[in-house]
All heavy atoms as TSV, in Angstrom:
chain	resi	resn	atom	element	x	y	z
A	1	MET	N	N	55.297	11.734	-17.912
A	1	MET	CA	C	54.052	10.955	-17.711
A	1	MET	C	C	54.244	9.554	-18.288
A	1	MET	O	O	54.831	9.434	-19.419
A	1	MET	CB	C	52.972	11.603	-18.378
A	1	MET	CG	C	52.647	13.000	-17.928
A	1	MET	SD	S	52.165	13.105	-16.241
A	1	MET	CE	C	51.997	14.788	-16.047
A	2	GLY	N	N	53.793	8.581	-17.562
A	2	GLY	CA	C	53.832	7.229	-18.045
A	2	GLY	C	C	55.091	6.455	-17.761
A	2	GLY	O	O	55.205	5.207	-17.989
A	3	ASP	N	N	56.082	7.163	-17.186
A	3	ASP	CA	C	57.377	6.465	-16.827
A	3	ASP	C	C	57.168	5.676	-15.571
A	3	ASP	O	O	56.440	6.038	-14.649
A	3	ASP	CB	C	58.505	7.451	-16.586
A	3	ASP	CG	C	58.969	8.214	-17.798
A	3	ASP	OD1	O	58.709	7.664	-18.930
A	3	ASP	OD2	O	59.540	9.270	-17.705
A	4	THR	N	N	57.864	4.481	-15.555
A	4	THR	CA	C	57.803	3.627	-14.364
A	4	THR	C	C	58.977	3.973	-13.517
A	4	THR	O	O	60.167	3.957	-13.993
A	4	THR	CB	C	57.828	2.105	-14.755
A	4	THR	OG1	O	56.677	1.867	-15.570
A	4	THR	CG2	C	57.695	1.271	-13.533
A	5	VAL	N	N	58.721	4.352	-12.284
A	5	VAL	CA	C	59.799	4.921	-11.450
A	5	VAL	C	C	59.780	4.187	-10.047
A	5	VAL	O	O	58.765	3.572	-9.649
A	5	VAL	CB	C	59.674	6.422	-11.240
A	5	VAL	CG1	C	59.901	7.143	-12.632
A	5	VAL	CG2	C	58.389	6.822	-10.617
A	6	ARG	N	N	60.878	4.433	-9.331
A	6	ARG	CA	C	60.935	3.954	-7.918
A	6	ARG	C	C	60.968	5.193	-7.028
A	6	ARG	O	O	61.796	6.060	-7.171
A	6	ARG	CB	C	62.216	3.113	-7.676
A	6	ARG	CG	C	62.234	2.610	-6.232
A	6	ARG	CD	C	63.241	1.501	-6.077
A	6	ARG	NE	N	64.611	1.834	-6.480
A	6	ARG	CZ	C	65.544	2.240	-5.622
A	6	ARG	NH1	N	65.349	2.350	-4.423
A	6	ARG	NH2	N	66.774	2.528	-6.145
A	7	ASP	N	N	60.038	5.238	-6.042
A	7	ASP	CA	C	60.032	6.246	-5.049
A	7	ASP	C	C	60.917	5.769	-3.916
A	7	ASP	O	O	60.560	4.856	-3.188
A	7	ASP	CB	C	58.549	6.464	-4.572
A	7	ASP	CG	C	58.345	7.443	-3.503
A	7	ASP	OD1	O	59.397	7.937	-2.887
A	7	ASP	OD2	O	57.227	7.698	-3.123
A	8	THR	N	N	62.044	6.362	-3.816
A	8	THR	CA	C	63.041	5.883	-2.776
A	8	THR	C	C	62.654	6.222	-1.377
A	8	THR	O	O	63.053	5.520	-0.487
A	8	THR	CB	C	64.508	6.434	-3.095
A	8	THR	OG1	O	64.453	7.855	-3.069
A	8	THR	CG2	C	64.977	5.948	-4.474
A	9	ARG	N	N	61.862	7.226	-1.196
A	9	ARG	CA	C	61.400	7.577	0.179
A	9	ARG	C	C	60.414	6.631	0.716
A	9	ARG	O	O	60.480	6.202	1.899
A	9	ARG	CB	C	60.851	8.993	0.161
A	9	ARG	CG	C	60.298	9.313	1.572
A	9	ARG	CD	C	59.976	10.731	1.728
A	9	ARG	NE	N	61.195	11.465	1.885
A	9	ARG	CZ	C	61.439	12.776	1.770
A	9	ARG	NH1	N	60.381	13.514	1.398
A	9	ARG	NH2	N	62.550	13.390	2.024
A	10	HIS	N	N	59.494	6.092	-0.148
A	10	HIS	CA	C	58.494	5.136	0.231
A	10	HIS	C	C	58.845	3.693	-0.166
A	10	HIS	O	O	58.044	2.788	0.162
A	10	HIS	CB	C	57.162	5.582	-0.294
A	10	HIS	CG	C	56.645	6.851	0.162
A	10	HIS	ND1	N	56.683	8.003	-0.568
A	10	HIS	CD2	C	56.128	7.225	1.432
A	10	HIS	CE1	C	56.224	9.073	0.166
A	10	HIS	NE2	N	55.879	8.596	1.324
A	11	ASN	N	N	59.894	3.556	-0.838
A	11	ASN	CA	C	60.349	2.268	-1.313
A	11	ASN	C	C	59.177	1.530	-2.139
A	11	ASN	O	O	58.842	0.421	-1.797
A	11	ASN	CB	C	60.881	1.378	-0.242
A	11	ASN	CG	C	61.628	0.184	-0.744
A	11	ASN	OD1	O	62.285	0.240	-1.792
A	11	ASN	ND2	N	61.602	-0.882	-0.044
A	12	ARG	N	N	58.597	2.249	-3.074
A	12	ARG	CA	C	57.543	1.765	-3.893
A	12	ARG	C	C	57.791	2.002	-5.378
A	12	ARG	O	O	58.465	3.057	-5.721
A	12	ARG	CB	C	56.244	2.435	-3.556
A	12	ARG	CG	C	55.739	2.073	-2.116
A	12	ARG	CD	C	54.468	2.853	-1.798
A	12	ARG	NE	N	53.366	2.261	-2.519
A	12	ARG	CZ	C	52.113	2.727	-2.490
A	12	ARG	NH1	N	51.822	3.834	-1.870
A	12	ARG	NH2	N	51.219	2.187	-3.257
A	13	ILE	N	N	57.258	1.154	-6.242
A	13	ILE	CA	C	57.342	1.286	-7.686
A	13	ILE	C	C	55.980	1.849	-8.166
A	13	ILE	O	O	54.944	1.378	-7.702
A	13	ILE	CB	C	57.692	-0.013	-8.351
A	13	ILE	CG1	C	58.972	-0.631	-7.819
A	13	ILE	CG2	C	57.669	0.189	-9.921
A	13	ILE	CD1	C	60.236	0.118	-8.215
A	14	GLY	N	N	56.026	2.822	-9.121
A	14	GLY	CA	C	54.765	3.329	-9.595
A	14	GLY	C	C	54.976	3.967	-10.930
A	14	GLY	O	O	56.107	4.131	-11.456
A	15	VAL	N	N	53.828	4.301	-11.556
A	15	VAL	CA	C	53.817	4.946	-12.873
A	15	VAL	C	C	53.457	6.413	-12.665
A	15	VAL	O	O	52.513	6.730	-11.878
A	15	VAL	CB	C	52.788	4.279	-13.780
A	15	VAL	CG1	C	52.663	5.039	-15.123
A	15	VAL	CG2	C	53.082	2.897	-14.037
A	16	VAL	N	N	54.183	7.362	-13.250
A	16	VAL	CA	C	53.948	8.773	-13.134
A	16	VAL	C	C	52.688	9.056	-13.914
A	16	VAL	O	O	52.582	8.819	-15.122
A	16	VAL	CB	C	55.106	9.635	-13.690
A	16	VAL	CG1	C	54.802	11.148	-13.563
A	16	VAL	CG2	C	56.447	9.244	-12.966
A	17	THR	N	N	51.708	9.641	-13.143
A	17	THR	CA	C	50.390	9.992	-13.786
A	17	THR	C	C	50.186	11.473	-13.942
A	17	THR	O	O	49.399	11.900	-14.738
A	17	THR	CB	C	49.228	9.341	-13.054
A	17	THR	OG1	O	49.186	9.864	-11.727
A	17	THR	CG2	C	49.265	7.845	-13.115
A	18	ASP	N	N	50.837	12.281	-13.081
A	18	ASP	CA	C	50.602	13.702	-13.109
A	18	ASP	C	C	51.672	14.387	-12.267
A	18	ASP	O	O	52.464	13.772	-11.578
A	18	ASP	CB	C	49.202	14.004	-12.578
A	18	ASP	CG	C	48.671	15.317	-12.905
A	18	ASP	OD1	O	49.309	16.107	-13.675
A	18	ASP	OD2	O	47.492	15.614	-12.565
A	19	ARG	N	N	51.669	15.729	-12.264
A	19	ARG	CA	C	52.487	16.530	-11.427
A	19	ARG	C	C	51.587	17.570	-10.878
A	19	ARG	O	O	50.912	18.310	-11.517
A	19	ARG	CB	C	53.644	17.243	-12.307
A	19	ARG	CG	C	54.512	18.031	-11.455
A	19	ARG	CD	C	55.624	18.639	-12.220
A	19	ARG	NE	N	56.672	19.177	-11.220
A	19	ARG	CZ	C	57.858	18.579	-11.070
A	19	ARG	NH1	N	58.212	17.557	-11.767
A	19	ARG	NH2	N	58.608	19.025	-10.215
A	20	LEU	N	N	51.542	17.622	-9.499
A	20	LEU	CA	C	50.707	18.562	-8.771
A	20	LEU	C	C	51.624	19.369	-7.922
A	20	LEU	O	O	52.201	18.900	-7.004
A	20	LEU	CB	C	49.667	17.834	-7.940
A	20	LEU	CG	C	48.597	17.102	-8.675
A	20	LEU	CD1	C	47.704	16.296	-7.748
A	20	LEU	CD2	C	47.774	18.036	-9.550
A	21	GLY	N	N	51.832	20.650	-8.279
A	21	GLY	CA	C	52.686	21.509	-7.510
A	21	GLY	C	C	54.048	20.931	-7.586
A	21	GLY	O	O	54.600	20.563	-8.656
A	22	PRO	N	N	54.763	20.815	-6.424
A	22	PRO	CA	C	56.119	20.290	-6.477
A	22	PRO	C	C	56.212	18.786	-6.517
A	22	PRO	O	O	57.284	18.213	-6.531
A	22	PRO	CB	C	56.641	20.833	-5.135
A	22	PRO	CG	C	55.497	20.896	-4.252
A	22	PRO	CD	C	54.307	21.241	-5.136
A	23	TYR	N	N	55.078	18.052	-6.470
A	23	TYR	CA	C	55.063	16.590	-6.377
A	23	TYR	C	C	54.646	15.929	-7.661
A	23	TYR	O	O	53.959	16.456	-8.445
A	23	TYR	CB	C	54.150	16.188	-5.136
A	23	TYR	CG	C	54.547	16.674	-3.890
A	23	TYR	CD1	C	53.935	17.787	-3.282
A	23	TYR	CD2	C	55.698	16.104	-3.225
A	23	TYR	CE1	C	54.383	18.236	-2.060
A	23	TYR	CE2	C	56.070	16.548	-1.964
A	23	TYR	CZ	C	55.461	17.629	-1.412
A	23	TYR	OH	O	55.843	18.124	-0.164
A	24	LEU	N	N	55.142	14.678	-7.760
A	24	LEU	CA	C	54.705	13.769	-8.825
A	24	LEU	C	C	53.614	12.893	-8.257
A	24	LEU	O	O	53.678	12.592	-7.061
A	24	LEU	CB	C	55.769	12.883	-9.319
A	24	LEU	CG	C	57.029	13.575	-10.045
A	24	LEU	CD1	C	58.084	12.526	-10.277
A	24	LEU	CD2	C	56.547	14.314	-11.200
A	25	GLN	N	N	52.594	12.599	-9.000
A	25	GLN	CA	C	51.584	11.639	-8.629
A	25	GLN	C	C	51.999	10.338	-9.244
A	25	GLN	O	O	52.198	10.209	-10.464
A	25	GLN	CB	C	50.171	12.040	-9.185
A	25	GLN	CG	C	49.578	13.284	-8.537
A	25	GLN	CD	C	49.022	12.936	-7.193
A	25	GLN	OE1	O	48.028	12.168	-7.204
A	25	GLN	NE2	N	49.578	13.351	-6.125
A	26	LEU	N	N	52.086	9.271	-8.390
A	26	LEU	CA	C	52.399	7.924	-8.773
A	26	LEU	C	C	51.281	7.018	-8.565
A	26	LEU	O	O	50.599	7.121	-7.501
A	26	LEU	CB	C	53.683	7.450	-8.136
A	26	LEU	CG	C	54.937	8.343	-8.238
A	26	LEU	CD1	C	56.100	7.667	-7.512
A	26	LEU	CD2	C	55.292	8.628	-9.670
A	27	ARG	N	N	51.082	6.045	-9.422
A	27	ARG	CA	C	50.012	5.020	-9.230
A	27	ARG	C	C	50.711	3.639	-9.272
A	27	ARG	O	O	51.562	3.407	-10.035
A	27	ARG	CB	C	48.927	5.105	-10.352
A	27	ARG	CG	C	47.813	4.142	-10.193
A	27	ARG	CD	C	46.806	4.240	-11.300
A	27	ARG	NE	N	46.156	5.552	-11.334
A	27	ARG	CZ	C	45.177	5.955	-10.487
A	27	ARG	NH1	N	44.696	5.150	-9.587
A	27	ARG	NH2	N	44.603	7.144	-10.720
A	28	PRO	N	N	50.263	2.767	-8.348
A	28	PRO	CA	C	50.807	1.384	-8.401
A	28	PRO	C	C	50.648	0.806	-9.794
A	28	PRO	O	O	49.718	1.136	-10.598
A	28	PRO	CB	C	49.965	0.644	-7.396
A	28	PRO	CG	C	49.467	1.679	-6.465
A	28	PRO	CD	C	49.236	2.897	-7.311
A	29	LEU	N	N	51.574	-0.154	-10.144
A	29	LEU	CA	C	51.609	-0.675	-11.530
A	29	LEU	C	C	50.273	-1.357	-11.912
A	29	LEU	O	O	49.931	-1.362	-13.059
A	29	LEU	CB	C	52.757	-1.741	-11.561
A	29	LEU	CG	C	54.161	-1.099	-11.430
A	29	LEU	CD1	C	55.210	-2.244	-11.496
A	29	LEU	CD2	C	54.459	-0.089	-12.488
A	30	THR	N	N	49.626	-2.034	-10.989
A	30	THR	CA	C	48.412	-2.722	-11.302
A	30	THR	C	C	47.163	-1.982	-10.920
A	30	THR	O	O	46.117	-2.517	-10.790
A	30	THR	CB	C	48.359	-4.142	-10.622
A	30	THR	OG1	O	48.576	-3.914	-9.224
A	30	THR	CG2	C	49.487	-4.983	-11.221
A	31	GLY	N	N	47.322	-0.623	-10.804
A	31	GLY	CA	C	46.240	0.198	-10.438
A	31	GLY	C	C	46.146	0.415	-8.941
A	31	GLY	O	O	46.928	-0.072	-8.205
A	32	GLY	N	N	45.228	1.249	-8.509
A	32	GLY	CA	C	45.044	1.540	-7.109
A	32	GLY	C	C	45.173	3.021	-6.867
A	32	GLY	O	O	45.213	3.837	-7.701
A	33	ARG	N	N	45.309	3.266	-5.542
A	33	ARG	CA	C	45.368	4.641	-5.146
A	33	ARG	C	C	46.716	5.373	-5.367
A	33	ARG	O	O	47.710	4.839	-5.086
A	33	ARG	CB	C	45.089	4.716	-3.631
A	33	ARG	CG	C	44.874	6.072	-3.120
A	33	ARG	CD	C	44.378	6.034	-1.652
A	33	ARG	NE	N	44.047	7.313	-1.234
A	33	ARG	CZ	C	43.281	7.624	-0.201
A	33	ARG	NH1	N	42.788	6.678	0.446
A	33	ARG	NH2	N	43.016	8.865	0.079
A	34	GLU	N	N	46.611	6.558	-5.908
A	34	GLU	CA	C	47.929	7.359	-6.172
A	34	GLU	C	C	48.482	7.867	-4.890
A	34	GLU	O	O	47.765	8.009	-3.886
A	34	GLU	CB	C	47.542	8.487	-7.133
A	34	GLU	CG	C	47.148	8.160	-8.511
A	34	GLU	CD	C	46.846	9.284	-9.403
A	34	GLU	OE1	O	46.464	10.377	-8.857
A	34	GLU	OE2	O	46.926	9.156	-10.584
A	35	TRP	N	N	49.783	8.172	-4.995
A	35	TRP	CA	C	50.367	8.838	-3.845
A	35	TRP	C	C	51.340	9.875	-4.402
A	35	TRP	O	O	51.705	9.930	-5.555
A	35	TRP	CB	C	51.127	7.809	-2.978
A	35	TRP	CG	C	52.449	7.290	-3.497
A	35	TRP	CD1	C	53.747	7.856	-3.225
A	35	TRP	CD2	C	52.639	6.154	-4.396
A	35	TRP	NE1	N	54.647	7.008	-3.888
A	35	TRP	CE2	C	54.040	6.065	-4.615
A	35	TRP	CE3	C	51.785	5.253	-4.989
A	35	TRP	CZ2	C	54.638	5.061	-5.402
A	35	TRP	CZ3	C	52.359	4.286	-5.797
A	35	TRP	CH2	C	53.717	4.125	-5.936
A	36	ASP	N	N	51.658	10.823	-3.492
A	36	ASP	CA	C	52.568	11.984	-3.883
A	36	ASP	C	C	54.043	11.549	-3.646
A	36	ASP	O	O	54.299	10.854	-2.672
A	36	ASP	CB	C	52.260	13.212	-2.989
A	36	ASP	CG	C	50.940	13.828	-3.212
A	36	ASP	OD1	O	50.376	13.676	-4.377
A	36	ASP	OD2	O	50.440	14.443	-2.316
A	37	ALA	N	N	54.848	11.902	-4.595
A	37	ALA	CA	C	56.267	11.636	-4.459
A	37	ALA	C	C	57.132	12.872	-4.746
A	37	ALA	O	O	56.771	13.618	-5.748
A	37	ALA	CB	C	56.665	10.545	-5.376
A	38	ASP	N	N	58.079	13.137	-3.919
A	38	ASP	CA	C	59.014	14.225	-4.174
A	38	ASP	C	C	59.939	13.844	-5.322
A	38	ASP	O	O	60.534	12.734	-5.168
A	38	ASP	CB	C	59.820	14.428	-2.870
A	38	ASP	CG	C	60.780	15.580	-2.942
A	38	ASP	OD1	O	61.165	15.983	-4.063
A	38	ASP	OD2	O	61.217	15.994	-1.845
A	39	PRO	N	N	60.007	14.628	-6.357
A	39	PRO	CA	C	60.893	14.266	-7.491
A	39	PRO	C	C	62.363	14.047	-7.096
A	39	PRO	O	O	63.007	13.337	-7.778
A	39	PRO	CB	C	60.687	15.520	-8.415
A	39	PRO	CG	C	59.444	16.131	-8.078
A	39	PRO	CD	C	59.259	15.893	-6.594
A	40	ALA	N	N	62.825	14.648	-6.003
A	40	ALA	CA	C	64.204	14.471	-5.577
A	40	ALA	C	C	64.409	13.041	-5.102
A	40	ALA	O	O	65.588	12.592	-5.008
A	40	ALA	CB	C	64.530	15.388	-4.471
A	41	HIS	N	N	63.328	12.308	-4.831
A	41	HIS	CA	C	63.357	10.916	-4.306
A	41	HIS	C	C	62.798	9.890	-5.295
A	41	HIS	O	O	62.347	8.871	-4.915
A	41	HIS	CB	C	62.726	10.832	-2.917
A	41	HIS	CG	C	63.385	11.697	-1.911
A	41	HIS	ND1	N	64.514	11.233	-1.186
A	41	HIS	CD2	C	63.034	12.864	-1.451
A	41	HIS	CE1	C	64.756	12.150	-0.414
A	41	HIS	NE2	N	63.952	13.216	-0.510
A	42	VAL	N	N	62.851	10.237	-6.564
A	42	VAL	CA	C	62.287	9.400	-7.562
A	42	VAL	C	C	63.397	9.078	-8.673
A	42	VAL	O	O	64.142	9.953	-9.028
A	42	VAL	CB	C	61.030	10.099	-8.327
A	42	VAL	CG1	C	60.646	9.197	-9.517
A	42	VAL	CG2	C	60.009	10.140	-7.315
A	43	GLU	N	N	63.502	7.800	-8.998
A	43	GLU	CA	C	64.488	7.432	-10.072
A	43	GLU	C	C	63.862	6.321	-10.901
A	43	GLU	O	O	62.886	5.694	-10.534
A	43	GLU	CB	C	65.773	6.930	-9.408
A	43	GLU	CG	C	65.602	5.698	-8.473
A	43	GLU	CD	C	66.872	5.382	-7.693
A	43	GLU	OE1	O	67.592	6.385	-7.284
A	43	GLU	OE2	O	67.111	4.200	-7.418
A	44	PRO	N	N	64.356	6.190	-12.148
A	44	PRO	CA	C	63.889	5.188	-13.015
A	44	PRO	C	C	63.915	3.811	-12.345
A	44	PRO	O	O	64.902	3.496	-11.729
A	44	PRO	CB	C	64.722	5.290	-14.252
A	44	PRO	CG	C	65.364	6.677	-14.251
A	44	PRO	CD	C	65.530	6.983	-12.717
A	45	ALA	N	N	62.843	3.014	-12.537
A	45	ALA	CA	C	62.829	1.633	-12.068
A	45	ALA	C	C	63.614	0.723	-13.083
A	45	ALA	O	O	63.384	0.921	-14.250
A	45	ALA	CB	C	61.395	1.228	-11.803
A	46	THR	N	N	64.329	-0.236	-12.478
A	46	THR	CA	C	64.936	-1.159	-13.392
A	46	THR	C	C	63.942	-2.309	-13.782
A	46	THR	O	O	62.937	-2.537	-13.062
A	46	THR	CB	C	66.180	-1.788	-12.678
A	46	THR	OG1	O	65.709	-2.639	-11.589
A	46	THR	CG2	C	67.177	-0.830	-12.248
A	47	PRO	N	N	64.172	-3.031	-14.879
A	47	PRO	CA	C	63.274	-4.115	-15.304
A	47	PRO	C	C	63.010	-5.137	-14.091
A	47	PRO	O	O	61.892	-5.563	-13.855
A	47	PRO	CB	C	63.878	-4.686	-16.493
A	47	PRO	CG	C	64.609	-3.603	-17.124
A	47	PRO	CD	C	65.153	-2.786	-15.928
A	48	PRO	N	N	64.075	-5.569	-13.432
A	48	PRO	CA	C	63.863	-6.532	-12.305
A	48	PRO	C	C	62.993	-5.911	-11.122
A	48	PRO	O	O	62.177	-6.609	-10.564
A	48	PRO	CB	C	65.275	-6.786	-11.783
A	48	PRO	CG	C	66.133	-6.558	-12.862
A	48	PRO	CD	C	65.576	-5.410	-13.626
A	49	GLU	N	N	63.129	-4.662	-10.896
A	49	GLU	CA	C	62.283	-3.918	-9.882
A	49	GLU	C	C	60.854	-3.976	-10.310
A	49	GLU	O	O	59.939	-4.276	-9.571
A	49	GLU	CB	C	62.798	-2.542	-9.648
A	49	GLU	CG	C	64.048	-2.427	-8.904
A	49	GLU	CD	C	64.545	-0.966	-8.755
A	49	GLU	OE1	O	64.388	-0.189	-9.721
A	49	GLU	OE2	O	65.101	-0.635	-7.687
A	50	VAL	N	N	60.584	-3.658	-11.619
A	50	VAL	CA	C	59.234	-3.615	-12.175
A	50	VAL	C	C	58.661	-4.985	-12.008
A	50	VAL	O	O	57.450	-5.103	-11.558
A	50	VAL	CB	C	59.271	-3.063	-13.612
A	50	VAL	CG1	C	57.854	-3.221	-14.175
A	50	VAL	CG2	C	59.711	-1.665	-13.668
A	51	LEU	N	N	59.298	-6.020	-12.444
A	51	LEU	CA	C	58.827	-7.402	-12.377
A	51	LEU	C	C	58.461	-7.770	-10.938
A	51	LEU	O	O	57.381	-8.308	-10.649
A	51	LEU	CB	C	59.813	-8.413	-13.003
A	51	LEU	CG	C	59.360	-9.844	-12.992
A	51	LEU	CD1	C	58.094	-10.070	-13.677
A	51	LEU	CD2	C	60.483	-10.664	-13.511
A	52	ARG	N	N	59.389	-7.502	-10.076
A	52	ARG	CA	C	59.150	-7.816	-8.584
A	52	ARG	C	C	57.956	-7.093	-8.093
A	52	ARG	O	O	57.094	-7.660	-7.329
A	52	ARG	CB	C	60.394	-7.402	-7.818
A	52	ARG	CG	C	60.561	-7.980	-6.479
A	52	ARG	CD	C	61.895	-7.737	-5.791
A	52	ARG	NE	N	62.895	-7.775	-6.870
A	52	ARG	CZ	C	63.892	-6.951	-7.070
A	52	ARG	NH1	N	64.036	-5.962	-6.242
A	52	ARG	NH2	N	64.775	-7.041	-7.987
A	53	ALA	N	N	57.834	-5.848	-8.365
A	53	ALA	CA	C	56.663	-5.066	-7.979
A	53	ALA	C	C	55.317	-5.632	-8.445
A	53	ALA	O	O	54.347	-5.716	-7.750
A	53	ALA	CB	C	56.715	-3.638	-8.271
A	54	ARG	N	N	55.270	-5.992	-9.765
A	54	ARG	CA	C	54.140	-6.556	-10.393
A	54	ARG	C	C	53.735	-7.847	-9.742
A	54	ARG	O	O	52.563	-8.073	-9.386
A	54	ARG	CB	C	54.313	-6.800	-11.931
A	54	ARG	CG	C	54.254	-5.514	-12.719
A	54	ARG	CD	C	54.322	-5.785	-14.173
A	54	ARG	NE	N	54.452	-4.637	-14.924
A	54	ARG	CZ	C	53.454	-3.845	-15.366
A	54	ARG	NH1	N	52.257	-4.044	-14.943
A	54	ARG	NH2	N	53.711	-2.778	-16.062
A	55	LEU	N	N	54.723	-8.711	-9.474
A	55	LEU	CA	C	54.440	-9.982	-8.817
A	55	LEU	C	C	53.897	-9.779	-7.454
A	55	LEU	O	O	52.973	-10.487	-6.967
A	55	LEU	CB	C	55.683	-10.896	-8.837
A	55	LEU	CG	C	56.078	-11.440	-10.179
A	55	LEU	CD1	C	57.434	-12.124	-10.064
A	55	LEU	CD2	C	55.030	-12.436	-10.677
A	56	ALA	N	N	54.514	-8.886	-6.690
A	56	ALA	CA	C	54.104	-8.619	-5.313
A	56	ALA	C	C	52.644	-8.126	-5.316
A	56	ALA	O	O	51.876	-8.576	-4.426
A	56	ALA	CB	C	54.950	-7.577	-4.657
A	57	GLU	N	N	52.285	-7.269	-6.203
A	57	GLU	CA	C	50.901	-6.736	-6.239
A	57	GLU	C	C	49.916	-7.771	-6.645
A	57	GLU	O	O	48.821	-7.955	-6.085
A	57	GLU	CB	C	50.811	-5.545	-7.140
A	57	GLU	CG	C	51.492	-4.319	-6.479
A	57	GLU	CD	C	51.311	-3.036	-7.272
A	57	GLU	OE1	O	50.283	-2.910	-7.940
A	57	GLU	OE2	O	52.155	-2.168	-7.179
A	58	VAL	N	N	50.263	-8.652	-7.599
A	58	VAL	CA	C	49.351	-9.719	-8.035
A	58	VAL	C	C	49.213	-10.752	-6.880
A	58	VAL	O	O	48.052	-11.183	-6.642
A	58	VAL	CB	C	49.936	-10.411	-9.368
A	58	VAL	CG1	C	49.162	-11.661	-9.617
A	58	VAL	CG2	C	49.822	-9.425	-10.538
A	59	ASN	N	N	50.255	-11.115	-6.236
A	59	ASN	CA	C	50.190	-12.048	-5.113
A	59	ASN	C	C	49.321	-11.392	-3.975
A	59	ASN	O	O	48.457	-12.148	-3.367
A	59	ASN	CB	C	51.586	-12.330	-4.580
A	59	ASN	CG	C	52.310	-13.276	-5.496
A	59	ASN	OD1	O	51.684	-14.000	-6.351
A	59	ASN	ND2	N	53.624	-13.282	-5.428
A	60	ALA	N	N	49.501	-10.170	-3.669
A	60	ALA	CA	C	48.635	-9.566	-2.592
A	60	ALA	C	C	47.244	-9.597	-2.990
A	60	ALA	O	O	46.320	-9.779	-2.136
A	60	ALA	CB	C	49.214	-8.125	-2.350
A	61	ARG	N	N	46.897	-9.269	-4.246
A	61	ARG	CA	C	45.530	-9.240	-4.712
A	61	ARG	C	C	44.954	-10.693	-4.570
A	61	ARG	O	O	43.799	-10.832	-4.223
A	61	ARG	CB	C	45.437	-8.709	-6.107
A	61	ARG	CG	C	44.025	-8.431	-6.512
A	61	ARG	CD	C	43.901	-7.779	-7.862
A	61	ARG	NE	N	45.238	-7.548	-8.420
A	61	ARG	CZ	C	45.449	-7.260	-9.721
A	61	ARG	NH1	N	44.467	-7.199	-10.521
A	61	ARG	NH2	N	46.681	-7.117	-10.195
A	62	SER	N	N	45.724	-11.626	-4.927
A	62	SER	CA	C	45.167	-13.023	-4.907
A	62	SER	C	C	44.882	-13.467	-3.446
A	62	SER	O	O	44.032	-14.270	-3.244
A	62	SER	CB	C	46.193	-13.989	-5.616
A	62	SER	OG	O	47.284	-14.234	-4.897
A	63	LEU	N	N	45.619	-12.964	-2.533
A	63	LEU	CA	C	45.370	-13.266	-1.124
A	63	LEU	C	C	44.067	-12.614	-0.595
A	63	LEU	O	O	43.381	-13.178	0.246
A	63	LEU	CB	C	46.595	-12.871	-0.237
A	63	LEU	CG	C	47.841	-13.753	-0.473
A	63	LEU	CD1	C	48.951	-13.135	0.375
A	63	LEU	CD2	C	47.585	-15.183	-0.108
A	64	ARG	N	N	43.838	-11.465	-1.154
A	64	ARG	CA	C	42.588	-10.706	-0.742
A	64	ARG	C	C	41.352	-11.280	-1.370
A	64	ARG	O	O	40.292	-11.264	-0.801
A	64	ARG	CB	C	42.695	-9.194	-1.103
A	64	ARG	CG	C	43.667	-8.418	-0.298
A	64	ARG	CD	C	43.459	-6.893	-0.551
A	64	ARG	NE	N	43.660	-6.558	-1.946
A	64	ARG	CZ	C	44.886	-6.127	-2.474
A	64	ARG	NH1	N	45.938	-6.057	-1.677
A	64	ARG	NH2	N	44.991	-5.817	-3.732
A	65	HIS	N	N	41.504	-11.815	-2.549
A	65	HIS	CA	C	40.411	-12.378	-3.366
A	65	HIS	C	C	40.722	-13.800	-3.820
A	65	HIS	O	O	41.015	-14.015	-5.016
A	65	HIS	CB	C	40.086	-11.494	-4.500
A	65	HIS	CG	C	39.854	-10.020	-4.152
A	65	HIS	ND1	N	38.700	-9.614	-3.492
A	65	HIS	CD2	C	40.592	-8.934	-4.301
A	65	HIS	CE1	C	38.703	-8.410	-3.303
A	65	HIS	NE2	N	39.844	-7.910	-3.792
A	66	PRO	N	N	40.691	-14.761	-2.932
A	66	PRO	CA	C	40.998	-16.112	-3.383
A	66	PRO	C	C	40.022	-16.549	-4.444
A	66	PRO	O	O	38.806	-16.267	-4.387
A	66	PRO	CB	C	40.930	-16.930	-2.085
A	66	PRO	CG	C	40.164	-16.136	-1.129
A	66	PRO	CD	C	40.285	-14.713	-1.505
A	67	PRO	N	N	40.460	-17.442	-5.369
A	67	PRO	CA	C	39.538	-17.937	-6.389
A	67	PRO	C	C	38.447	-18.780	-5.763
A	67	PRO	O	O	38.722	-19.516	-4.871
A	67	PRO	CB	C	40.455	-18.749	-7.290
A	67	PRO	CG	C	41.733	-18.888	-6.620
A	67	PRO	CD	C	41.820	-17.912	-5.523
A	68	SER	N	N	37.210	-18.631	-6.283
A	68	SER	CA	C	36.211	-19.485	-5.739
A	68	SER	C	C	36.186	-20.779	-6.499
A	68	SER	O	O	36.486	-20.901	-7.640
A	68	SER	CB	C	34.842	-18.821	-5.957
A	68	SER	OG	O	34.612	-18.480	-7.259
A	69	GLY	N	N	35.879	-21.842	-5.721
A	69	GLY	CA	C	35.953	-23.110	-6.372
A	69	GLY	C	C	34.952	-24.026	-6.103
A	69	GLY	O	O	34.072	-24.621	-6.151
């Protein structure tokens, strides 16, 4: 729990939040909807992967909610 991992099947980075049956529950780094991941397709995320994922999520959020001016 709490480890930052890469789901190789979905090509996503997430934080392990739970284990339900045979699957891990992963949540995006900046929050959001969890998804199921097969532990056979999960590996530790490297620091550059984590940084890249955080930047991508922040950029996507800024495009959805542009600052009001």
